[in-house]
Residue, then its C-alpha position, 0 to 999 in steps of 0.5 A: m599470155s601477157t608475163d606482167a605481174y598481178d594483183v590477183l591470180v584466179v583459178g578457174a574461168g566456172f562462175a566463181g572464178s569468173v564472178m571473184a575476178e570481175r569484182l576484183a577488178s571493177q569494183a577496186g582497180l585490181r589487175v587480175l589473171v584467170i587461167d582455164r585447163r580447159p580451152h574454154v570459159a564458163g566451166n561446167a555452163f560452158d554451152e556450144l553450137d553442135e555441128h547441127g547447129v543446136l546449142v548444147h550444154r556440153y557437161g550436162p543440163h544447166i537451169f538457172h533459178t534463184n530467188a536472190e535478186r541481187i543475184v539476178g541484178y548482177l548477171s543481168r548486166f552481161t546477159d540477157w533473159t528468156p524465160y523457161e520453166h524446168r520439168v522432169r518426167a520420171v520414166v516408171d513402166g514405160r510410164e513417165l510421170p512428174m517429178p518432184i512428186n505431185r498428185t498427177t503422179l500419186n494419181e497415175l501411179y495408184g490409180l488415184d482420184l486425189r482432188t485437193e491438197e488436204q487429200v495429198r497430205a493424207f495419203l503421203e501421212s499413210k504412206a511415210e514411216p517416221r524415223d526416229r533419226i534421220e540421219t540417212s538420206e533412206d531416213s529423209v525420204v522414207a520418211r516422208f514417202g514411205w518406202e514403196l515411193y523410195e524404191t520406185f523414185f529415189r533408191g536407183y536413182t541415188t545409187k547410179q548418181w552417187g555410186v552408195d547407197p542411199r543409206e550410206l549418204g547424209a540426209q542433206v542430198c535428199a532432204r531438198i528434194p520438194v514435193r507438191h500437193d497440187e500439180d504444179d509439175r515445174y522442177f523448181g519454184d524459184r521467182f526469177q528462171q529463166m537462161p541466158a538468151q544468148g547462153y551461158t559462154a557468151m555471158f561469162r566472156a561478157m562477164l571477163d570483157h575487162p580492161g583489168i582481166d587477162v584469160a589464159l586458157g589450157v593452162e594449168y596451174a602448175d604452169v604459172r606458178d613460178t612464172v608469175e607474180a601475183g598477190h594473191v590467189v583465188w582458188t575454185g578447184p579441188i582443195d586437195e588439189l592444191y596441196g598436192f593430195r596432201f591428205g588424201r584424195l576427196p571424192y567427186r562424181s564425175l559423168r559422162f555423157e551419150t550424144r544422140s541427133r537425129p533429123t527433125p524435119d517437121d522440127g519436132l521433138a524427141q521427148s515430152v520436157a527437157v528432161l527424162n529421168h530413169p529412176d529404176a537401178a535397172t538401167p544404166w544411166t540417170r537421166v536424157t536430156e534433149y536441149r532444144h527444150l531448155t534453149g528456145q530453138h523451138r522450130h529447128p531441123w535437128t535435135t540433141q539429146h544427152v545420156e547421162f552415166p556417172c561415174a567415179e573417174g573424169d572431171p570432178y562435178y560433184p563432191v560426195p556428202r559422206p561424214e568421212n569425206r566432211e573430215l577429209y575436207r576439214r583437214y585441207e582447209e585447216l592446212s589453207e587457214q594455216e599457210g594462208g595467200v589463198t581464198f577458196v571458192g566454189r563447189l569444189a574448192r569448199y567441197q559443197y553442193l551448191n546450185m549456180d546461183q549459190v554459187v554467184g552468191q558466195a564469190l560475191a560475198t568472198a569478193g566482198r569480204l576479201l575487199a574488206a578485209r584488203p584495201p585495194r591497192p592495185r601494184t599495177a595500173a589496168r590497161a587502157 
């Protein structure tokens, strides 16, 4: 790692940090140092070939989807794409039912013969139990789908995912779950649904391959805080960590994965779709992912799956959306405004649940505002 002075120190080489670094270097000629405590770039989107040659997402499945042409255009500078439409099934009493709930789900679950969108709407309205106020995740689901569908598909899964009952979570957690009145079984409805053709890691390496950017991996912020001179800091990790947990720790949910690999001499696959959800409370895991569905490796002598177990300890993945947690975050946010000198970007730094495209959009907008507010005057010339 170079010992030169930098214009900007970016902490974290995931989507938020890498986009910020690329923009600040390419648009303003700033000298940027990107550090990450992990030994690789790409953050939680990191993918690699396992010992069998299967491309695996080490930190769980990442499926890129967006309606924002600007974000697609930006990322397309660093990757080609391969089409992929994500499909999920929920395992209920031994049956695999489409998720999100659609006409097929209802027909198979209840033994019905719903044929039109109007019939599906009428059926769901007959099941719905309106609430005077929508305050919790339980409220948001029961008001739309009724108690029975809530118990079948949402309560157990949500409790396992977040570690608390849905009635203790904000309504926004489950409000984002769509419902389909036709037989569309795609998990996402976005116009753009594709995967980086060479994988996420290759895309990040291309993004950070700029003469004005240095990358140092396996490096903690504490390792460079007093030795690297930087005019500004971009922080993408947990905001409470930067301030030494002064007001207490913000809760995050983590994930643990059990890996299953097996030979497929006929190039077959282990499951019908990329992800099988297990919404029942008795099953300790939430979902099982088979990566060859995602990565385009349709013919391969091995297949690899991840069994996913949410947990409270480990690398932070998801901010826990509860009012008291948001209030604690606001205290850190106010502290950051008082102290200044740091720009916060991304899911952990902003304590928000964001999709990948939303993180990219936030980083692009933040970089634009930072450059507009601080006219670029590089203190150091970019390397030749």
